[in-house]
Each structure stands twice: as structure tokens, then as C-alpha cells.
mmCIF entry with sequence, helices, sheets and N, C-alpha, C, O atoms, coordinates in Angstrom:
data_MODEL
# 
_entry.id   MODEL 
# 
_entity.id                         1 
_entity.type                       polymer 
_entity.pdbx_number_of_molecules   1 
# 
_entity_poly.entity_id                      1 
_entity_poly.type                           'polypeptide(L)' 
_entity_poly.nstd_linkage                   no 
_entity_poly.nstd_monomer                   no 
_entity_poly.pdbx_seq_one_letter_code       IGLNQWKDQASTAGGQAIQNLVITGSLITIVPLVIAFLCLQKYWQSGLAAGAVKE 
_entity_poly.pdbx_seq_one_letter_code_can   IGLNQWKDQASTAGGQAIQNLVITGSLITIVPLVIAFLCLQKYWQSGLAAGAVKE 
_entity_poly.pdbx_strand_id                 A 
# 
loop_
_entity_poly_seq.entity_id 
_entity_poly_seq.num 
_entity_poly_seq.mon_id 
_entity_poly_seq.hetero 
1 1  ILE n 
1 2  GLY n 
1 3  LEU n 
1 4  ASN n 
1 5  GLN n 
1 6  TRP n 
1 7  LYS n 
1 8  ASP n 
1 9  GLN n 
1 10 ALA n 
1 11 SER n 
1 12 THR n 
1 13 ALA n 
1 14 GLY n 
1 15 GLY n 
1 16 GLN n 
1 17 ALA n 
1 18 ILE n 
1 19 GLN n 
1 20 ASN n 
1 21 LEU n 
1 22 VAL n 
1 23 ILE n 
1 24 THR n 
1 25 GLY n 
1 26 SER n 
1 27 LEU n 
1 28 ILE n 
1 29 THR n 
1 30 ILE n 
1 31 VAL n 
1 32 PRO n 
1 33 LEU n 
1 34 VAL n 
1 35 ILE n 
1 36 ALA n 
1 37 PHE n 
1 38 LEU n 
1 39 CYS n 
1 40 LEU n 
1 41 GLN n 
1 42 LYS n 
1 43 TYR n 
1 44 TRP n 
1 45 GLN n 
1 46 SER n 
1 47 GLY n 
1 48 LEU n 
1 49 ALA n 
1 50 ALA n 
1 51 GLY n 
1 52 ALA n 
1 53 VAL n 
1 54 LYS n 
1 55 GLU n 
# 
_struct_asym.id          A 
_struct_asym.entity_id   1 
# 
loop_
_struct_conf.conf_type_id 
_struct_conf.id 
_struct_conf.pdbx_PDB_helix_id 
_struct_conf.beg_label_comp_id 
_struct_conf.beg_label_asym_id 
_struct_conf.beg_label_seq_id 
_struct_conf.pdbx_beg_PDB_ins_code 
_struct_conf.end_label_comp_id 
_struct_conf.end_label_asym_id 
_struct_conf.end_label_seq_id 
_struct_conf.pdbx_end_PDB_ins_code 
_struct_conf.beg_auth_comp_id 
_struct_conf.beg_auth_asym_id 
_struct_conf.beg_auth_seq_id 
_struct_conf.end_auth_comp_id 
_struct_conf.end_auth_asym_id 
_struct_conf.end_auth_seq_id 
_struct_conf.pdbx_PDB_helix_class 
_struct_conf.details 
_struct_conf.pdbx_PDB_helix_length 
HELX_P HELX_P1 AA1 GLY A 2  ? THR A 12 ? GLY A 2  THR A 12 1 ? 11 
HELX_P HELX_P2 AA2 GLY A 15 ? ALA A 52 ? GLY A 15 ALA A 52 1 ? 38 
# 
_struct_conf_type.id          HELX_P 
_struct_conf_type.criteria    ? 
_struct_conf_type.reference   ? 
# 
loop_
_atom_site.group_PDB 
_atom_site.id 
_atom_site.type_symbol 
_atom_site.label_atom_id 
_atom_site.label_alt_id 
_atom_site.label_comp_id 
_atom_site.label_asym_id 
_atom_site.label_entity_id 
_atom_site.label_seq_id 
_atom_site.pdbx_PDB_ins_code 
_atom_site.Cartn_x 
_atom_site.Cartn_y 
_atom_site.Cartn_z 
_atom_site.occupancy 
_atom_site.B_iso_or_equiv 
_atom_site.pdbx_formal_charge 
_atom_site.auth_seq_id 
_atom_site.auth_comp_id 
_atom_site.auth_asym_id 
_atom_site.auth_atom_id 
_atom_site.pdbx_PDB_model_num 
ATOM 1   N N  . ILE A 1 1  ? 14.264  10.341 -3.066  1.00 0.00 ? 1  ILE A N  1 
ATOM 2   C CA . ILE A 1 1  ? 15.070  10.918 -2.041  1.00 0.00 ? 1  ILE A CA 1 
ATOM 3   C C  . ILE A 1 1  ? 15.019  10.084 -0.719  1.00 0.00 ? 1  ILE A C  1 
ATOM 4   O O  . ILE A 1 1  ? 16.033  9.901  -0.046  1.00 0.00 ? 1  ILE A O  1 
ATOM 5   N N  . GLY A 1 2  ? 13.819  9.597  -0.385  1.00 0.00 ? 2  GLY A N  1 
ATOM 6   C CA . GLY A 1 2  ? 13.694  8.792  0.823   1.00 0.00 ? 2  GLY A CA 1 
ATOM 7   C C  . GLY A 1 2  ? 14.419  7.433  0.700   1.00 0.00 ? 2  GLY A C  1 
ATOM 8   O O  . GLY A 1 2  ? 15.041  6.940  1.641   1.00 0.00 ? 2  GLY A O  1 
ATOM 9   N N  . LEU A 1 3  ? 14.300  6.849  -0.536  1.00 0.00 ? 3  LEU A N  1 
ATOM 10  C CA . LEU A 1 3  ? 14.914  5.545  -0.654  1.00 0.00 ? 3  LEU A CA 1 
ATOM 11  C C  . LEU A 1 3  ? 16.462  5.682  -0.687  1.00 0.00 ? 3  LEU A C  1 
ATOM 12  O O  . LEU A 1 3  ? 17.170  4.782  -0.234  1.00 0.00 ? 3  LEU A O  1 
ATOM 13  N N  . ASN A 1 4  ? 16.961  6.777  -1.208  1.00 0.00 ? 4  ASN A N  1 
ATOM 14  C CA . ASN A 1 4  ? 18.437  6.958  -1.166  1.00 0.00 ? 4  ASN A CA 1 
ATOM 15  C C  . ASN A 1 4  ? 18.880  7.216  0.218   1.00 0.00 ? 4  ASN A C  1 
ATOM 16  O O  . ASN A 1 4  ? 19.955  6.715  0.548   1.00 0.00 ? 4  ASN A O  1 
ATOM 17  N N  . GLN A 1 5  ? 18.228  7.913  1.074   1.00 0.00 ? 5  GLN A N  1 
ATOM 18  C CA . GLN A 1 5  ? 18.574  8.068  2.499   1.00 0.00 ? 5  GLN A CA 1 
ATOM 19  C C  . GLN A 1 5  ? 18.489  6.760  3.219   1.00 0.00 ? 5  GLN A C  1 
ATOM 20  O O  . GLN A 1 5  ? 19.325  6.487  4.081   1.00 0.00 ? 5  GLN A O  1 
ATOM 21  N N  . TRP A 1 6  ? 17.540  5.953  2.916   1.00 0.00 ? 6  TRP A N  1 
ATOM 22  C CA . TRP A 1 6  ? 17.353  4.638  3.582   1.00 0.00 ? 6  TRP A CA 1 
ATOM 23  C C  . TRP A 1 6  ? 18.484  3.761  3.169   1.00 0.00 ? 6  TRP A C  1 
ATOM 24  O O  . TRP A 1 6  ? 18.981  3.007  4.005   1.00 0.00 ? 6  TRP A O  1 
ATOM 25  N N  . LYS A 1 7  ? 18.943  3.799  1.907   1.00 0.00 ? 7  LYS A N  1 
ATOM 26  C CA . LYS A 1 7  ? 20.036  2.971  1.458   1.00 0.00 ? 7  LYS A CA 1 
ATOM 27  C C  . LYS A 1 7  ? 21.334  3.391  2.158   1.00 0.00 ? 7  LYS A C  1 
ATOM 28  O O  . LYS A 1 7  ? 22.150  2.555  2.544   1.00 0.00 ? 7  LYS A O  1 
ATOM 29  N N  . ASP A 1 8  ? 21.502  4.727  2.312   1.00 0.00 ? 8  ASP A N  1 
ATOM 30  C CA . ASP A 1 8  ? 22.722  5.215  3.031   1.00 0.00 ? 8  ASP A CA 1 
ATOM 31  C C  . ASP A 1 8  ? 22.722  4.776  4.530   1.00 0.00 ? 8  ASP A C  1 
ATOM 32  O O  . ASP A 1 8  ? 23.756  4.372  5.063   1.00 0.00 ? 8  ASP A O  1 
ATOM 33  N N  . GLN A 1 9  ? 21.569  4.864  5.175   1.00 0.00 ? 9  GLN A N  1 
ATOM 34  C CA . GLN A 1 9  ? 21.558  4.473  6.599   1.00 0.00 ? 9  GLN A CA 1 
ATOM 35  C C  . GLN A 1 9  ? 21.687  3.003  6.696   1.00 0.00 ? 9  GLN A C  1 
ATOM 36  O O  . GLN A 1 9  ? 22.301  2.550  7.662   1.00 0.00 ? 9  GLN A O  1 
ATOM 37  N N  . ALA A 1 10 ? 21.169  2.179  5.787   1.00 0.00 ? 10 ALA A N  1 
ATOM 38  C CA . ALA A 1 10 ? 21.304  0.712  5.863   1.00 0.00 ? 10 ALA A CA 1 
ATOM 39  C C  . ALA A 1 10 ? 22.710  0.246  5.648   1.00 0.00 ? 10 ALA A C  1 
ATOM 40  O O  . ALA A 1 10 ? 23.111  -0.801 6.156   1.00 0.00 ? 10 ALA A O  1 
ATOM 41  N N  . SER A 1 11 ? 23.483  1.034  4.881   1.00 0.00 ? 11 SER A N  1 
ATOM 42  C CA . SER A 1 11 ? 24.877  0.585  4.603   1.00 0.00 ? 11 SER A CA 1 
ATOM 43  C C  . SER A 1 11 ? 25.765  0.924  5.738   1.00 0.00 ? 11 SER A C  1 
ATOM 44  O O  . SER A 1 11 ? 26.767  0.229  5.905   1.00 0.00 ? 11 SER A O  1 
ATOM 45  N N  . THR A 1 12 ? 25.507  1.944  6.565   1.00 0.00 ? 12 THR A N  1 
ATOM 46  C CA . THR A 1 12 ? 26.336  2.376  7.651   1.00 0.00 ? 12 THR A CA 1 
ATOM 47  C C  . THR A 1 12 ? 26.245  1.505  8.824   1.00 0.00 ? 12 THR A C  1 
ATOM 48  O O  . THR A 1 12 ? 27.211  0.834  9.188   1.00 0.00 ? 12 THR A O  1 
ATOM 49  N N  . ALA A 1 13 ? 25.017  1.491  9.482   1.00 0.00 ? 13 ALA A N  1 
ATOM 50  C CA . ALA A 1 13 ? 24.878  0.646  10.640  1.00 0.00 ? 13 ALA A CA 1 
ATOM 51  C C  . ALA A 1 13 ? 23.388  0.387  10.883  1.00 0.00 ? 13 ALA A C  1 
ATOM 52  O O  . ALA A 1 13 ? 22.545  1.242  10.613  1.00 0.00 ? 13 ALA A O  1 
ATOM 53  N N  . GLY A 1 14 ? 23.078  -0.820 11.403  1.00 0.00 ? 14 GLY A N  1 
ATOM 54  C CA . GLY A 1 14 ? 21.701  -1.124 11.714  1.00 0.00 ? 14 GLY A CA 1 
ATOM 55  C C  . GLY A 1 14 ? 20.767  -1.262 10.546  1.00 0.00 ? 14 GLY A C  1 
ATOM 56  O O  . GLY A 1 14 ? 19.591  -0.905 10.625  1.00 0.00 ? 14 GLY A O  1 
ATOM 57  N N  . GLY A 1 15 ? 21.278  -1.767 9.492   1.00 0.00 ? 15 GLY A N  1 
ATOM 58  C CA . GLY A 1 15 ? 20.501  -1.936 8.253   1.00 0.00 ? 15 GLY A CA 1 
ATOM 59  C C  . GLY A 1 15 ? 19.305  -2.819 8.390   1.00 0.00 ? 15 GLY A C  1 
ATOM 60  O O  . GLY A 1 15 ? 18.233  -2.556 7.846   1.00 0.00 ? 15 GLY A O  1 
ATOM 61  N N  . GLN A 1 16 ? 19.517  -3.883 9.138   1.00 0.00 ? 16 GLN A N  1 
ATOM 62  C CA . GLN A 1 16 ? 18.437  -4.867 9.292   1.00 0.00 ? 16 GLN A CA 1 
ATOM 63  C C  . GLN A 1 16 ? 17.212  -4.236 10.060  1.00 0.00 ? 16 GLN A C  1 
ATOM 64  O O  . GLN A 1 16 ? 16.053  -4.439 9.696   1.00 0.00 ? 16 GLN A O  1 
ATOM 65  N N  . ALA A 1 17 ? 17.545  -3.463 11.140  1.00 0.00 ? 17 ALA A N  1 
ATOM 66  C CA . ALA A 1 17 ? 16.455  -2.830 11.868  1.00 0.00 ? 17 ALA A CA 1 
ATOM 67  C C  . ALA A 1 17 ? 15.640  -1.922 11.029  1.00 0.00 ? 17 ALA A C  1 
ATOM 68  O O  . ALA A 1 17 ? 14.414  -1.889 11.135  1.00 0.00 ? 17 ALA A O  1 
ATOM 69  N N  . ILE A 1 18 ? 16.335  -1.148 10.155  1.00 0.00 ? 18 ILE A N  1 
ATOM 70  C CA . ILE A 1 18 ? 15.675  -0.150 9.361   1.00 0.00 ? 18 ILE A CA 1 
ATOM 71  C C  . ILE A 1 18 ? 14.846  -0.927 8.267   1.00 0.00 ? 18 ILE A C  1 
ATOM 72  O O  . ILE A 1 18 ? 13.747  -0.487 7.932   1.00 0.00 ? 18 ILE A O  1 
ATOM 73  N N  . GLN A 1 19 ? 15.312  -1.973 7.756   1.00 0.00 ? 19 GLN A N  1 
ATOM 74  C CA . GLN A 1 19 ? 14.517  -2.769 6.768   1.00 0.00 ? 19 GLN A CA 1 
ATOM 75  C C  . GLN A 1 19 ? 13.266  -3.318 7.408   1.00 0.00 ? 19 GLN A C  1 
ATOM 76  O O  . GLN A 1 19 ? 12.193  -3.276 6.806   1.00 0.00 ? 19 GLN A O  1 
ATOM 77  N N  . ASN A 1 20 ? 13.381  -3.826 8.604   1.00 0.00 ? 20 ASN A N  1 
ATOM 78  C CA . ASN A 1 20 ? 12.218  -4.352 9.325   1.00 0.00 ? 20 ASN A CA 1 
ATOM 79  C C  . ASN A 1 20 ? 11.187  -3.254 9.564   1.00 0.00 ? 20 ASN A C  1 
ATOM 80  O O  . ASN A 1 20 ? 9.989   -3.494 9.409   1.00 0.00 ? 20 ASN A O  1 
ATOM 81  N N  . LEU A 1 21 ? 11.628  -2.054 9.938   1.00 0.00 ? 21 LEU A N  1 
ATOM 82  C CA . LEU A 1 21 ? 10.793  -0.957 10.068  1.00 0.00 ? 21 LEU A CA 1 
ATOM 83  C C  . LEU A 1 21 ? 10.052  -0.523 8.825   1.00 0.00 ? 21 LEU A C  1 
ATOM 84  O O  . LEU A 1 21 ? 8.872   -0.178 8.886   1.00 0.00 ? 21 LEU A O  1 
ATOM 85  N N  . VAL A 1 22 ? 10.718  -0.539 7.731   1.00 0.00 ? 22 VAL A N  1 
ATOM 86  C CA . VAL A 1 22 ? 10.148  -0.219 6.427   1.00 0.00 ? 22 VAL A CA 1 
ATOM 87  C C  . VAL A 1 22 ? 9.100   -1.230 6.014   1.00 0.00 ? 22 VAL A C  1 
ATOM 88  O O  . VAL A 1 22 ? 8.056   -0.847 5.486   1.00 0.00 ? 22 VAL A O  1 
ATOM 89  N N  . ILE A 1 23 ? 9.350   -2.519 6.240   1.00 0.00 ? 23 ILE A N  1 
ATOM 90  C CA . ILE A 1 23 ? 8.374   -3.582 5.835   1.00 0.00 ? 23 ILE A CA 1 
ATOM 91  C C  . ILE A 1 23 ? 7.193   -3.510 6.702   1.00 0.00 ? 23 ILE A C  1 
ATOM 92  O O  . ILE A 1 23 ? 6.079   -3.681 6.208   1.00 0.00 ? 23 ILE A O  1 
ATOM 93  N N  . THR A 1 24 ? 7.348   -3.259 8.013   1.00 0.00 ? 24 THR A N  1 
ATOM 94  C CA . THR A 1 24 ? 6.263   -3.131 8.920   1.00 0.00 ? 24 THR A CA 1 
ATOM 95  C C  . THR A 1 24 ? 5.408   -1.926 8.549   1.00 0.00 ? 24 THR A C  1 
ATOM 96  O O  . THR A 1 24 ? 4.181   -2.032 8.575   1.00 0.00 ? 24 THR A O  1 
ATOM 97  N N  . GLY A 1 25 ? 5.971   -0.844 8.223   1.00 0.00 ? 25 GLY A N  1 
ATOM 98  C CA . GLY A 1 25 ? 5.232   0.385  7.823   1.00 0.00 ? 25 GLY A CA 1 
ATOM 99  C C  . GLY A 1 25 ? 4.507   0.110  6.575   1.00 0.00 ? 25 GLY A C  1 
ATOM 100 O O  . GLY A 1 25 ? 3.374   0.574  6.440   1.00 0.00 ? 25 GLY A O  1 
ATOM 101 N N  . SER A 1 26 ? 5.051   -0.605 5.641   1.00 0.00 ? 26 SER A N  1 
ATOM 102 C CA . SER A 1 26 ? 4.453   -0.926 4.380   1.00 0.00 ? 26 SER A CA 1 
ATOM 103 C C  . SER A 1 26 ? 3.176   -1.754 4.625   1.00 0.00 ? 26 SER A C  1 
ATOM 104 O O  . SER A 1 26 ? 2.130   -1.483 4.035   1.00 0.00 ? 26 SER A O  1 
ATOM 105 N N  . LEU A 1 27 ? 3.278   -2.765 5.503   1.00 0.00 ? 27 LEU A N  1 
ATOM 106 C CA . LEU A 1 27 ? 2.163   -3.623 5.796   1.00 0.00 ? 27 LEU A CA 1 
ATOM 107 C C  . LEU A 1 27 ? 1.025   -2.786 6.452   1.00 0.00 ? 27 LEU A C  1 
ATOM 108 O O  . LEU A 1 27 ? -0.146  -2.864 6.078   1.00 0.00 ? 27 LEU A O  1 
ATOM 109 N N  . ILE A 1 28 ? 1.441   -2.010 7.419   1.00 0.00 ? 28 ILE A N  1 
ATOM 110 C CA . ILE A 1 28 ? 0.384   -1.207 8.166   1.00 0.00 ? 28 ILE A CA 1 
ATOM 111 C C  . ILE A 1 28 ? -0.323  -0.276 7.155   1.00 0.00 ? 28 ILE A C  1 
ATOM 112 O O  . ILE A 1 28 ? -1.497  0.042  7.347   1.00 0.00 ? 28 ILE A O  1 
ATOM 113 N N  . THR A 1 29 ? 0.348   0.155  6.109   1.00 0.00 ? 29 THR A N  1 
ATOM 114 C CA . THR A 1 29 ? -0.246  1.029  5.109   1.00 0.00 ? 29 THR A CA 1 
ATOM 115 C C  . THR A 1 29 ? -1.190  0.282  4.154   1.00 0.00 ? 29 THR A C  1 
ATOM 116 O O  . THR A 1 29 ? -2.274  0.765  3.828   1.00 0.00 ? 29 THR A O  1 
ATOM 117 N N  . ILE A 1 30 ? -0.760  -0.885 3.722   1.00 0.00 ? 30 ILE A N  1 
ATOM 118 C CA . ILE A 1 30 ? -1.437  -1.651 2.716   1.00 0.00 ? 30 ILE A CA 1 
ATOM 119 C C  . ILE A 1 30 ? -2.660  -2.419 3.222   1.00 0.00 ? 30 ILE A C  1 
ATOM 120 O O  . ILE A 1 30 ? -3.660  -2.529 2.513   1.00 0.00 ? 30 ILE A O  1 
ATOM 121 N N  . VAL A 1 31 ? -2.585  -2.938 4.419   1.00 0.00 ? 31 VAL A N  1 
ATOM 122 C CA . VAL A 1 31 ? -3.728  -3.815 4.946   1.00 0.00 ? 31 VAL A CA 1 
ATOM 123 C C  . VAL A 1 31 ? -5.015  -3.093 4.985   1.00 0.00 ? 31 VAL A C  1 
ATOM 124 O O  . VAL A 1 31 ? -6.007  -3.655 4.521   1.00 0.00 ? 31 VAL A O  1 
ATOM 125 N N  . PRO A 1 32 ? -5.111  -1.877 5.502   1.00 0.00 ? 32 PRO A N  1 
ATOM 126 C CA . PRO A 1 32 ? -6.409  -1.263 5.498   1.00 0.00 ? 32 PRO A CA 1 
ATOM 127 C C  . PRO A 1 32 ? -6.973  -0.961 4.111   1.00 0.00 ? 32 PRO A C  1 
ATOM 128 O O  . PRO A 1 32 ? -8.188  -0.967 3.911   1.00 0.00 ? 32 PRO A O  1 
ATOM 129 N N  . LEU A 1 33 ? -6.057  -0.691 3.132   1.00 0.00 ? 33 LEU A N  1 
ATOM 130 C CA . LEU A 1 33 ? -6.532  -0.453 1.766   1.00 0.00 ? 33 LEU A CA 1 
ATOM 131 C C  . LEU A 1 33 ? -7.087  -1.736 1.147   1.00 0.00 ? 33 LEU A C  1 
ATOM 132 O O  . LEU A 1 33 ? -8.078  -1.684 0.419   1.00 0.00 ? 33 LEU A O  1 
ATOM 133 N N  . VAL A 1 34 ? -6.458  -2.904 1.428   1.00 0.00 ? 34 VAL A N  1 
ATOM 134 C CA . VAL A 1 34 ? -6.941  -4.209 0.914   1.00 0.00 ? 34 VAL A CA 1 
ATOM 135 C C  . VAL A 1 34 ? -8.291  -4.503 1.590   1.00 0.00 ? 34 VAL A C  1 
ATOM 136 O O  . VAL A 1 34 ? -9.211  -4.952 0.906   1.00 0.00 ? 34 VAL A O  1 
ATOM 137 N N  . ILE A 1 35 ? -8.443  -4.275 2.870   1.00 0.00 ? 35 ILE A N  1 
ATOM 138 C CA . ILE A 1 35 ? -9.699  -4.529 3.579   1.00 0.00 ? 35 ILE A CA 1 
ATOM 139 C C  . ILE A 1 35 ? -10.792 -3.671 2.991   1.00 0.00 ? 35 ILE A C  1 
ATOM 140 O O  . ILE A 1 35 ? -11.876 -4.182 2.709   1.00 0.00 ? 35 ILE A O  1 
ATOM 141 N N  . ALA A 1 36 ? -10.547 -2.347 2.788   1.00 0.00 ? 36 ALA A N  1 
ATOM 142 C CA . ALA A 1 36 ? -11.558 -1.457 2.177   1.00 0.00 ? 36 ALA A CA 1 
ATOM 143 C C  . ALA A 1 36 ? -11.911 -1.864 0.816   1.00 0.00 ? 36 ALA A C  1 
ATOM 144 O O  . ALA A 1 36 ? -13.083 -1.769 0.451   1.00 0.00 ? 36 ALA A O  1 
ATOM 145 N N  . PHE A 1 37 ? -10.989 -2.317 0.021   1.00 0.00 ? 37 PHE A N  1 
ATOM 146 C CA . PHE A 1 37 ? -11.277 -2.726 -1.370  1.00 0.00 ? 37 PHE A CA 1 
ATOM 147 C C  . PHE A 1 37 ? -12.186 -3.976 -1.301  1.00 0.00 ? 37 PHE A C  1 
ATOM 148 O O  . PHE A 1 37 ? -13.177 -4.059 -2.026  1.00 0.00 ? 37 PHE A O  1 
ATOM 149 N N  . LEU A 1 38 ? -11.838 -4.961 -0.410  1.00 0.00 ? 38 LEU A N  1 
ATOM 150 C CA . LEU A 1 38 ? -12.649 -6.144 -0.418  1.00 0.00 ? 38 LEU A CA 1 
ATOM 151 C C  . LEU A 1 38 ? -14.079 -5.859 0.092   1.00 0.00 ? 38 LEU A C  1 
ATOM 152 O O  . LEU A 1 38 ? -15.031 -6.491 -0.366  1.00 0.00 ? 38 LEU A O  1 
ATOM 153 N N  . CYS A 1 39 ? -14.232 -4.919 1.029   1.00 0.00 ? 39 CYS A N  1 
ATOM 154 C CA . CYS A 1 39 ? -15.561 -4.631 1.511   1.00 0.00 ? 39 CYS A CA 1 
ATOM 155 C C  . CYS A 1 39 ? -16.399 -3.809 0.556   1.00 0.00 ? 39 CYS A C  1 
ATOM 156 O O  . CYS A 1 39 ? -17.622 -3.943 0.508   1.00 0.00 ? 39 CYS A O  1 
ATOM 157 N N  . LEU A 1 40 ? -15.753 -2.984 -0.179  1.00 0.00 ? 40 LEU A N  1 
ATOM 158 C CA . LEU A 1 40 ? -16.446 -1.981 -1.117  1.00 0.00 ? 40 LEU A CA 1 
ATOM 159 C C  . LEU A 1 40 ? -16.428 -2.448 -2.507  1.00 0.00 ? 40 LEU A C  1 
ATOM 160 O O  . LEU A 1 40 ? -16.843 -1.678 -3.373  1.00 0.00 ? 40 LEU A O  1 
ATOM 161 N N  . GLN A 1 41 ? -15.972 -3.685 -2.847  1.00 0.00 ? 41 GLN A N  1 
ATOM 162 C CA . GLN A 1 41 ? -15.820 -4.180 -4.151  1.00 0.00 ? 41 GLN A CA 1 
ATOM 163 C C  . GLN A 1 41 ? -17.229 -4.214 -4.939  1.00 0.00 ? 41 GLN A C  1 
ATOM 164 O O  . GLN A 1 41 ? -17.340 -3.835 -6.105  1.00 0.00 ? 41 GLN A O  1 
ATOM 165 N N  . LYS A 1 42 ? -18.268 -4.705 -4.174  1.00 0.00 ? 42 LYS A N  1 
ATOM 166 C CA . LYS A 1 42 ? -19.544 -4.785 -4.842  1.00 0.00 ? 42 LYS A CA 1 
ATOM 167 C C  . LYS A 1 42 ? -20.104 -3.472 -5.281  1.00 0.00 ? 42 LYS A C  1 
ATOM 168 O O  . LYS A 1 42 ? -20.747 -3.380 -6.327  1.00 0.00 ? 42 LYS A O  1 
ATOM 169 N N  . TYR A 1 43 ? -19.865 -2.435 -4.485  1.00 0.00 ? 43 TYR A N  1 
ATOM 170 C CA . TYR A 1 43 ? -20.319 -1.080 -4.850  1.00 0.00 ? 43 TYR A CA 1 
ATOM 171 C C  . TYR A 1 43 ? -19.528 -0.528 -6.035  1.00 0.00 ? 43 TYR A C  1 
ATOM 172 O O  . TYR A 1 43 ? -20.075 0.173  -6.886  1.00 0.00 ? 43 TYR A O  1 
ATOM 173 N N  . TRP A 1 44 ? -18.252 -0.848 -6.081  1.00 0.00 ? 44 TRP A N  1 
ATOM 174 C CA . TRP A 1 44 ? -17.402 -0.397 -7.161  1.00 0.00 ? 44 TRP A CA 1 
ATOM 175 C C  . TRP A 1 44 ? -17.834 -1.066 -8.473  1.00 0.00 ? 44 TRP A C  1 
ATOM 176 O O  . TRP A 1 44 ? -17.973 -0.391 -9.493  1.00 0.00 ? 44 TRP A O  1 
ATOM 177 N N  . GLN A 1 45 ? -18.041 -2.360 -8.450  1.00 0.00 ? 45 GLN A N  1 
ATOM 178 C CA . GLN A 1 45 ? -18.504 -3.137 -9.638  1.00 0.00 ? 45 GLN A CA 1 
ATOM 179 C C  . GLN A 1 45 ? -19.920 -2.662 -10.108 1.00 0.00 ? 45 GLN A C  1 
ATOM 180 O O  . GLN A 1 45 ? -20.173 -2.550 -11.307 1.00 0.00 ? 45 GLN A O  1 
ATOM 181 N N  . SER A 1 46 ? -20.819 -2.390 -9.148  1.00 0.00 ? 46 SER A N  1 
ATOM 182 C CA . SER A 1 46 ? -22.183 -1.938 -9.601  1.00 0.00 ? 46 SER A CA 1 
ATOM 183 C C  . SER A 1 46 ? -22.079 -0.566 -10.222 1.00 0.00 ? 46 SER A C  1 
ATOM 184 O O  . SER A 1 46 ? -22.788 -0.292 -11.190 1.00 0.00 ? 46 SER A O  1 
ATOM 185 N N  . GLY A 1 47 ? -21.220 0.321  -9.710  1.00 0.00 ? 47 GLY A N  1 
ATOM 186 C CA . GLY A 1 47 ? -21.016 1.605  -10.251 1.00 0.00 ? 47 GLY A CA 1 
ATOM 187 C C  . GLY A 1 47 ? -20.408 1.506  -11.680 1.00 0.00 ? 47 GLY A C  1 
ATOM 188 O O  . GLY A 1 47 ? -20.759 2.309  -12.544 1.00 0.00 ? 47 GLY A O  1 
ATOM 189 N N  . LEU A 1 48 ? -19.559 0.594  -11.917 1.00 0.00 ? 48 LEU A N  1 
ATOM 190 C CA . LEU A 1 48 ? -19.002 0.469  -13.245 1.00 0.00 ? 48 LEU A CA 1 
ATOM 191 C C  . LEU A 1 48 ? -20.119 -0.041 -14.237 1.00 0.00 ? 48 LEU A C  1 
ATOM 192 O O  . LEU A 1 48 ? -20.240 0.416  -15.374 1.00 0.00 ? 48 LEU A O  1 
ATOM 193 N N  . ALA A 1 49 ? -20.886 -0.983 -13.734 1.00 0.00 ? 49 ALA A N  1 
ATOM 194 C CA . ALA A 1 49 ? -21.935 -1.569 -14.560 1.00 0.00 ? 49 ALA A CA 1 
ATOM 195 C C  . ALA A 1 49 ? -23.019 -0.437 -14.922 1.00 0.00 ? 49 ALA A C  1 
ATOM 196 O O  . ALA A 1 49 ? -23.508 -0.334 -16.047 1.00 0.00 ? 49 ALA A O  1 
ATOM 197 N N  . ALA A 1 50 ? -23.321 0.356  -13.895 1.00 0.00 ? 50 ALA A N  1 
ATOM 198 C CA . ALA A 1 50 ? -24.283 1.362  -14.187 1.00 0.00 ? 50 ALA A CA 1 
ATOM 199 C C  . ALA A 1 50 ? -23.798 2.462  -15.116 1.00 0.00 ? 50 ALA A C  1 
ATOM 200 O O  . ALA A 1 50 ? -24.562 3.009  -15.911 1.00 0.00 ? 50 ALA A O  1 
ATOM 201 N N  . GLY A 1 51 ? -22.521 2.773  -15.001 1.00 0.00 ? 51 GLY A N  1 
ATOM 202 C CA . GLY A 1 51 ? -21.956 3.710  -15.905 1.00 0.00 ? 51 GLY A CA 1 
ATOM 203 C C  . GLY A 1 51 ? -21.814 3.241  -17.382 1.00 0.00 ? 51 GLY A C  1 
ATOM 204 O O  . GLY A 1 51 ? -21.738 4.046  -18.311 1.00 0.00 ? 51 GLY A O  1 
ATOM 205 N N  . ALA A 1 52 ? -21.783 1.934  -17.538 1.00 0.00 ? 52 ALA A N  1 
ATOM 206 C CA . ALA A 1 52 ? -21.597 1.323  -18.888 1.00 0.00 ? 52 ALA A CA 1 
ATOM 207 C C  . ALA A 1 52 ? -22.924 1.220  -19.689 1.00 0.00 ? 52 ALA A C  1 
ATOM 208 O O  . ALA A 1 52 ? -22.896 0.954  -20.890 1.00 0.00 ? 52 ALA A O  1 
ATOM 209 N N  . VAL A 1 53 ? -24.061 1.426  -19.034 1.00 0.00 ? 53 VAL A N  1 
ATOM 210 C CA . VAL A 1 53 ? -25.353 1.256  -19.698 1.00 0.00 ? 53 VAL A CA 1 
ATOM 211 C C  . VAL A 1 53 ? -25.600 2.598  -20.531 1.00 0.00 ? 53 VAL A C  1 
ATOM 212 O O  . VAL A 1 53 ? -25.533 3.715  -20.018 1.00 0.00 ? 53 VAL A O  1 
ATOM 213 N N  . LYS A 1 54 ? -25.874 2.374  -21.792 1.00 0.00 ? 54 LYS A N  1 
ATOM 214 C CA . LYS A 1 54 ? -26.122 3.512  -22.623 1.00 0.00 ? 54 LYS A CA 1 
ATOM 215 C C  . LYS A 1 54 ? -27.650 3.643  -22.791 1.00 0.00 ? 54 LYS A C  1 
ATOM 216 O O  . LYS A 1 54 ? -28.345 2.695  -23.155 1.00 0.00 ? 54 LYS A O  1 
ATOM 217 N N  . GLU A 1 55 ? -28.107 4.790  -22.524 1.00 0.00 ? 55 GLU A N  1 
ATOM 218 C CA . GLU A 1 55 ? -29.550 5.071  -22.593 1.00 0.00 ? 55 GLU A CA 1 
ATOM 219 C C  . GLU A 1 55 ? -29.919 5.749  -23.904 1.00 0.00 ? 55 GLU A C  1 
ATOM 220 O O  . GLU A 1 55 ? -31.088 6.057  -24.132 1.00 0.00 ? 55 GLU A O  1 
# 
């Protein structure tokens, strides 16, 4: 639904401004997730290793 509305707005007027806004919003959303993954990766891997040990 949102992509269809974005396509309609981009085709009428100001499409470049809307595209820049979407790309900026995507980066703002993704960057904290990448940082969190990189910081917490060692805990995630140790949790996987601990869960794989059969007692």
C-alpha cells in the first residue's frame, strides 16, 4: 500500500524529493541495527555455541 502511494506521488510531482526522503529514512532505520549487530555479535555467537552442546 505504501509503495503504491509513493509511486503515485513520485509520478505526479516532486518525485526526486520523495525518493531522497525514502532513502534517508531507510538509512536512519538500518544504521542502528547494523551497529547493534556488530556490537552484540560475540554474545549471539556464544549463545549459538552454548545451545549446540549436547549434554
